[in-house]
Every structure is written in C-alpha cells, then in structure tokens.
C-alpha positions as CSV (number, residue, x, y, z in Angstrom):
1,M,42.3,91.4,103.7
2,R,42.8,88.8,106.2
3,E,41.6,86.3,104.2
4,A,44.0,87.6,101.2
5,G,47.0,87.6,103.6
6,R,46.0,84.1,105.1
7,I,45.7,82.6,101.7
8,L,49.0,84.3,100.5
9,A,51.1,82.9,103.4
10,L,49.7,79.6,102.3
11,T,50.9,79.9,99.0
12,H,54.4,81.0,99.8
13,L,54.5,77.9,102.4
14,E,53.6,75.9,99.0
15,L,56.4,77.7,97.3
16,E,59.1,77.3,99.5
17,K,58.7,73.6,99.2
18,A,59.0,73.7,95.3
19,I,62.3,75.6,95.5
20,R,65.0,72.9,94.3
21,P,68.2,73.2,92.0
22,G,66.7,72.3,88.4
23,I,63.8,73.7,88.6
24,S,62.6,76.7,86.3
25,T,61.3,79.8,87.4
26,W,58.6,79.5,85.3
27,E,57.3,76.4,86.7
28,I,57.3,78.3,90.1
29,D,55.4,80.8,88.4
30,R,52.8,78.0,87.4
31,I,52.7,76.7,91.0
32,G,52.1,79.8,92.3
33,E,49.3,80.8,90.3
34,E,47.3,77.2,90.6
35,I,47.5,77.8,94.3
36,I,46.2,81.0,94.4
37,R,43.5,80.4,91.7
38,S,42.9,76.9,94.0
39,Y,41.6,79.3,96.7
40,G,39.2,81.4,94.3
41,C,41.6,84.2,94.3
42,I,43.2,86.2,91.3
43,P,47.1,86.7,91.2
44,S,47.1,90.7,91.7
45,F,50.3,90.9,89.7
46,K,49.2,88.9,86.3
47,N,49.2,91.6,83.5
48,Y,49.6,94.3,86.5
49,Q,50.6,97.3,84.2
50,G,51.9,94.6,81.6
51,Y,53.5,92.2,84.0
52,P,53.2,88.9,82.5
53,A,53.4,86.5,85.1
54,S,51.8,85.8,88.9
55,I,54.8,85.6,90.8
56,C,58.0,87.6,90.7
57,V,61.1,85.4,90.8
58,S,64.1,87.1,91.3
59,V,67.5,85.3,91.2
60,N,71.1,86.4,93.2
61,D,71.9,89.6,92.1
62,E,68.0,90.6,90.8
63,V,66.3,92.4,93.5
64,V,62.9,92.8,92.4
65,H,60.6,91.8,89.8
66,G,62.3,89.0,87.9
67,I,60.0,87.4,84.9
68,P,59.7,84.0,85.0
69,S,61.2,82.0,82.1
70,R,61.2,78.3,81.0
71,D,65.1,79.1,80.4
72,R,65.9,80.3,83.9
73,I,66.6,77.3,85.8
74,L,67.9,77.2,89.8
75,Q,71.0,76.3,90.9
76,E,72.8,74.7,93.9
77,G,73.7,77.7,95.8
78,D,71.5,80.5,94.5
79,I,69.1,82.5,96.1
80,V,65.8,83.3,95.0
81,S,63.0,86.0,95.9
82,L,59.6,85.1,95.4
83,D,57.4,88.1,95.4
84,A,53.5,87.6,95.3
85,G,50.0,89.0,95.9
86,V,46.6,88.2,96.1
87,I,43.2,89.4,95.3
88,Y,40.4,88.4,97.6
89,R,36.9,90.0,96.9
90,G,38.3,92.9,95.6
91,Y,41.0,93.3,98.1
92,H,44.7,92.8,97.9
93,S,47.7,91.3,99.8
94,D,51.2,91.7,98.9
95,A,54.3,89.6,100.5
96,A,57.5,88.6,99.5
97,R,60.1,85.8,100.8
98,T,63.8,85.2,100.0
99,H,65.4,81.4,99.9
100,G,68.1,79.4,99.3
101,V,68.6,76.9,96.8
102,G,69.8,73.8,97.9
103,E,73.2,74.4,100.3
104,I,73.8,78.0,100.3
105,S,77.0,79.9,101.4
106,K,77.0,81.3,104.9
107,E,77.0,84.6,103.8
108,A,73.9,84.4,101.2
109,Q,71.8,83.0,104.4
110,R,73.3,85.8,106.7
111,L,71.8,88.1,104.0
112,I,68.4,86.3,104.1
113,D,68.2,86.3,107.7
114,V,69.1,89.8,108.1
115,T,66.8,91.0,105.7
116,R,63.7,89.3,107.1
117,E,64.9,90.6,110.7
118,S,64.7,94.0,109.6
119,F,61.3,93.8,108.7
120,F,60.4,92.6,112.5
121,R,62.8,95.3,113.6
122,G,60.6,97.8,111.6
123,V,56.9,96.5,112.3
124,E,57.7,97.0,116.1
125,Y,57.2,101.0,115.3
126,V,53.9,100.2,113.8
127,Q,52.0,101.8,116.4
128,P,49.2,104.6,116.1
129,G,50.9,107.9,116.5
130,N,54.1,106.7,114.9
131,H,55.3,107.9,111.7
132,L,56.6,106.3,108.5
133,R,60.1,107.5,109.1
134,D,60.5,105.7,112.7
135,I,60.1,102.2,110.5
136,G,62.4,103.1,107.9
137,R,65.1,104.3,110.3
138,A,64.7,101.0,112.2
139,I,65.1,98.8,109.2
140,Q,67.7,100.6,108.0
141,D,69.6,100.8,111.2
142,Y,69.6,96.8,111.3
143,A,70.5,96.1,108.4
144,E,73.5,98.6,107.7
145,G,74.7,97.4,111.0
146,F,75.9,94.3,109.2
147,G,77.4,96.1,106.2
148,Y,74.1,95.9,104.2
149,S,72.6,98.8,102.2
150,M,69.1,99.7,101.6
151,V,67.8,100.0,97.9
152,R,66.6,103.4,97.7
153,D,64.9,103.4,94.4
154,L,61.9,101.2,95.3
155,V,59.7,101.6,98.8
156,G,56.8,99.6,100.2
157,H,53.2,101.3,99.9
158,G,49.8,101.7,101.1
159,I,47.5,98.8,100.0
160,G,43.9,97.7,100.0
161,A,41.5,97.8,97.1
162,N,44.2,98.7,94.9
163,L,47.9,96.9,94.9
164,H,49.7,100.2,95.2
165,E,48.3,102.9,97.5
166,D,49.5,106.0,99.3
167,P,51.5,106.2,101.2
168,Q,54.9,105.4,100.0
169,I,57.2,103.3,103.0
170,P,60.8,104.0,102.3
171,N,62.9,101.2,104.2
172,F,65.5,103.8,104.8
173,V,65.7,107.2,106.8
174,S,63.7,109.9,104.4
175,A,63.3,113.6,104.5
176,G,60.3,114.4,106.5
177,R,58.5,112.5,109.3
178,G,56.3,110.8,106.6
179,A,52.5,109.8,107.3
180,K,51.8,109.4,110.9
181,L,50.2,105.8,111.8
182,R,46.4,105.6,112.3
183,P,44.1,102.3,113.3
184,G,42.6,100.7,109.9
185,M,45.9,101.5,107.7
186,T,47.3,98.7,105.9
187,L,50.6,99.0,104.8
188,A,53.2,96.3,102.6
189,I,56.6,96.9,104.2
190,E,59.1,95.3,102.0
191,P,63.0,95.7,103.0
192,M,65.0,95.1,99.9
193,V,68.5,94.9,101.3
194,N,71.9,94.7,99.0
195,E,74.9,92.9,99.9
196,G,77.1,95.8,98.7
197,R,76.1,99.3,97.1
198,Y,72.5,100.2,97.1
199,D,72.8,101.4,93.4
200,V,70.4,99.4,91.0
201,V,69.9,99.1,87.3
202,F,66.5,98.4,85.5
203,L,66.8,96.1,82.7
204,D,65.4,96.6,79.1
205,D,62.7,94.1,79.9
206,D,61.0,97.0,81.6
207,W,60.9,95.2,84.9
208,T,63.7,93.5,86.5
209,V,65.6,95.2,88.8
210,V,69.2,94.2,89.5
211,T,72.1,95.5,91.5
212,D,74.6,97.6,90.1
213,D,77.7,95.8,91.1
214,G,76.3,92.6,90.7
215,R,76.6,91.5,94.3
216,L,73.5,89.9,96.0
217,S,70.2,90.9,97.3
218,A,67.0,89.5,99.6
219,H,63.3,90.9,99.9
220,Y,61.1,90.4,102.6
221,E,57.9,91.7,102.8
222,N,54.1,91.4,104.2
223,T,50.8,93.1,104.6
224,V,50.5,95.0,108.2
225,L,47.4,96.4,109.5
226,V,47.6,99.2,112.0
227,T,45.4,98.3,114.9
228,E,44.1,100.5,118.0
229,D,47.1,99.3,119.9
230,G,49.8,98.1,117.2
231,Y,50.0,96.1,114.6
232,E,48.6,92.6,113.1
233,I,50.8,91.4,110.3
234,L,47.8,89.5,107.7
235,S,50.3,87.9,105.1
236,L,52.1,85.8,107.9
237,I,51.1,82.4,109.5
238,G,51.1,82.7,113.4
239,G,51.5,86.6,112.2
240,N,51.9,88.6,115.5
241,D,53.0,85.2,117.3
242,E,55.9,85.0,115.1
243,C,56.9,88.5,116.7
244,R,56.4,87.2,120.2
245,K,59.0,84.1,119.6
246,R,61.6,86.3,118.5
247,M,61.3,88.2,122.1
C-alpha cells in the first residue's frame, strides 16, 4: 500500500501540471490512466461498479464522481477536483485534490485551502486508541469555522485489498464514537466541503453528485496508515513531513 500510495501521489503531481483552461475532462482522464499504467498499476476506478473512467473529474458545483467527457472543457476561473485510485499488487490507494484552473477568485482559493487544511486537522487525531468521531469532529470544526458545510451523504472509508472497506469515516460528528483506531488500519480520509449548504443531488447518470444550491465544492483525500504511535500518510509526497511543515 505504501507503493500504491507513492505512485498515486506522483500521478496527482503530474495531473496538476495538465490543468489549464481549454483542456477537456476526458483528456485529464486519459493522461491519468496513462500515468497509472506506466507504473505497472491498474486504475482502481476503471469499471468499478460500472464507473466508465479512471479519474473522477468534478468541476465547480460537482462534489464527486464527475464523469470525464470530451465536451466538458475547463474554463478560466473553474475549480476542478480530481479523485483517483491505484491498484499495486492487489492493494489500493485512494486520493483526491482540488485545483484552480488559471486565475480563480479569492473565495474559490480559500475554499480549496480550507478543505485541504481540514484534512490535516483531522489526521492529527489518527492515533491508536482514538475513535473515528475524533477525526470527523476536527474536520468539521475547522471547515465550519469558515462558514462552510460538510457533505453528509458521502463519507470516507477503510481501504486495503478492496477500494471500499469498513469502517465508514464521516467528516462530521456522527452518532456514536465510531471504531477505535488500531495500528495497521488503513483509512481513506476525504473531506468534501461545500461553499454553501451541505445538501447534495445525485444526477441521472447515477454517478455525478452536485451541490443542491449550485455553489462550489472542494475535495481533498489521502490514504492514511495507523501506526503504533500515530499515522503515516501514504498518498502524499513527503507524507508526514508535510504535516510538520505546517506546525
């Protein structure tokens, strides 16, 4: 899983370079799949429960699971969330990033930054003996402190030999404390933060989820290992060093 995470982190770095006005979401998916397969890996999402692409490309008010299209062209000022997974020797990694397209508004950039930071606020509670609710509370408290809302209908998840495993990992305070964290658990922690209300709508394509009020949404995710004394971020170049830089 460390190698799956490393390859996925490199894939995201390369995809970020491709983001520009005028590129289609289909082209982003093509580039992503090529990168993943160049490492001898399989895209986790391709044909997963019928999903037709390797990279989920979600633009502006699309929260997650946007389907790439030749007709969807990124425009100056858009924001775009890229969600991807990698299978390496039978094990998965899962990670998402939201990027601005060209020059974006200060408001859009703040949403992206707060969403990313909310992940790091939550991951600090990945400690043996803590509970999943501790992670969700930290994420929610931080993001809602800026007036944003946490998507309730979608959550993070366990990950390993399967892309989606127990336990579910809410990005908000849910009923009950949730599972107690133990060394060796691997988690996909993924704040999905809406600029406006938390309500979402599932479109008729059976995949794309959009904000109910049409306002922006951002997504940030990493695969995280629970260690004996804390955590290890598997799908981020620099991993835990990125957390230390923020402190």
